[in-house]
N, C-alpha and C positions, 0 to 999 in steps of 0.2 A: 504493500500500500504506500509505503514511503517513496519507493521508486516511481510508482504511478503518479503520485502527486508532484514529484520533482520533474518528471520528463513529459507527462501528459501523453500526447499522441506522437511524440518524437521518437523515432527508432533509437533505442539505447539499451544498455544493460548486457548481461551475459546470456548468450544463446548456446544451449547445450545440445549437441547433435550426436547421434550414434549412426555408424555406417560400416559396411564391410570394406576390406582393403581394395576391392575392385572399384568401389565408388571413389575412394581417395585417389586412386591412380587414373581412372578413366574419366572422371567427371569433375571433381573438386580441385584437384591439384593445379590445373591451369587457370582456375577462376578465383582462387582465394584472395590473391593480391588485389585484384580489381574490386572485389566486393568490399574488402576492408578499407581500401582507399576511398570508396564511394560513401561508406557509412562508418566514419571514424568513431562514433560513440557506441557502436556495437562490438562487444567482445565475444569471440568464438571459443568454445571448449568442445573439441571434436574427439570422440571416443571411437577408435577403430576396433571393430569386433565382428568376426565372421559368424557369430552365433546370433540368436534372436533375443533382443533385449526387451525388458518390460519398461516401457517409457515412463510410466507413472511411478512404479516402485523405485526405479533407479534415477529419477529426477531429470529426465531428458525432456526438452521442449519438442523434439521431433526426431525422426530417423529417416534414412534413405535406404531403400531396398529394391530389388527387382519386384515388379508387380505381382508375380506369382507367389511371393513369399509373405504377403501382407495378411494381417489378421482382418477378419470380416468387420470388426467394429471400429475400423480406422477410416479417417478421411484421407484419401490418396490423391496426390497431385502429380501428374506426369512431369518430370523435369529433365528428361533426356530424349534424344532422338531414338528411334528403334535400334536395337542391337542385334548382333548375330554372333554365333559361335564359329570358331574355325578349328579344324583338325589339322595339326601342323607337325612337321618333322624336318630334320635337316636334309640337305641335298645328299649328303653321304649316306644317311640311313636309307633313303629311298633308292639310291643307286645300288645298295647292297641287298635290300629286302623287297624291293618293288613298291608300287603305289596301289593301295586298295582302291578298287573302282566302285564298290558299294559297301555299306556299313558292315554287312555280315563277314566281309573279308578281313575285318579287324581281328577276328579270332586267330588269325595266323600271324599277328604282329605283337610286338612288345609295347603295350600301351601304358602310359603313366596314369595311374589312378589318383583320384582326389578324394580325401576323406572330409566329409562335411562336419562343420564345427558343432552344430546343435545335436544332430542325431548320431554322429560318429559313424554313420553309414558311408559306404563308398558311393560316389556320384555315378549314376547310370547315364551314359552319354545319350543325348537326345537328338533325334533326327526326324525329319518329316518326309513322307513318301513323295517322290517327285513325279509320279505318274500313276495311271491305273485307277481303280475304283476308290482307293484310299488316298488319292493325291491331296497333299496338304495336311494330312492327319499325322500328328506327332506320335512317335513310339520311342521307348527306352531300350538301351542295349548295354548290358554289363560287359565290361572289358577286363582283360587280364594282363598282367605285366609284373616285372620284378620290382618296380619302384612305386611307392605310394607316398603322397605328400598332402599337406593341408595348407599349402601356400602357393598361390598361382604363379607368382614370379619364379619360384623355384622350379615348378613344372616347365615353364618356358625355357629357363636356362638349361635344364636337363635335356629338353628336346633339341636345343641348339647344339649341345655337345654330342648328340647322336644316341642318347640313351634309349629313346623310344619316341612314340607318337603321343602328343598331348591334345586335349580338347579344351580350349579356353575361350573366353570372350575376346573378340577381335582386337579391342584396344590394347590388350596385354601383349599381343604378338605383332602389332602393326609395324613397329620399327624394324623388327627382325625380318618380317616379310618384305618390307621395302628395300632393305639392303641385301637380301638374298641369303641370309643366314638360316631362314626357315622357308619352307614351301608348304602350301595348303593343298589338301585333297578333300574329296567329297563335298565340294562347294555346293553342288546342285541339291544336296540333301540337307542343307542348313540355311533355310530362309530366315529373314529378320523376324524378331518378336518384340513385344513391348519391352521398353527399357526401364530405367530407374524411376521410382516414384518417391516423393517425399510424403511422409505420413505422420499423422498425429491423432490423438483420441477425438472421437466425434463430439464429445461434450466439452472439448477444450476451446476456450475463447482465444482467438488468434491475436497475440500481442503485436504491436508495430514492428518489433525487431524480427519476428518470424515472418510477418507479412512481406517486408521488403526483401527478405532472403528468398521467399517463394517467388516473388516477382522477378528477382534477379536471375534465378535459375530458369524461369520461363523465358525471359528475354534471351538468355544465352542459348536455350534450346532453339528458339526461332532463328537466331543468327546462324547456328550450326546447320539447321535444315535448309536455310536459304543458300548457304555456301555449298551444301551437298547438291542441291538442285542446279546451282550454277555450274558446278563441275560436271554433272551429268549432261547438262545441255551442251557444254563445250565438247564433251566426248561423243556427242551424238547418240545418247542412250537415255532411257527413262530411269529416274532414280528409284531405288528399291524402297518399298513401303512396308 
């Protein structure tokens, strides 16, 4: 109440957020400096956690997660462009073991497993049928390999070193794909899906500090989508949706 009387409707005070490391790397890392320069009276306390946090019990104002991982009683605001996963390996790995042409062929490959933070279960790689009566329908595929990690950048580094094939969100592998350290396979089986959402309890009154953060992420999303459409137009193709 003291803070409210002091600041009124001016965005100010401490904004506590929880997010997985994929958000920190793919979404917030390039944006934090601009946001804090624009709103100097807002202080950020960001907690990176790949598990699912209880916002109210742990004192967070909001969290950022993939839309499919949100609780039903939360207000969810899309804050990123659509995302897609990529299945990647090093050129040396594919030269030695071949390139899988469809997901079931991954059974013959050394895949890098990812252990999920909350459930401790191994992530089952997700694909969508590219043709036939089930076109566009997603399915899950368990994979096997000698290496299991719970940190995506570690999986990317292992793939670069030729340890095996990894399935990660495209932003994690973008740089290594661009410079040729990694190559992608099964692209036709990995269409885009809904990206990151900022979420907060439905009964929560949005304070000015959170409102400007939401608006900032929305603005950044619109800018990114405009740039993506511009690149697609220059390349003579339709942007993925």
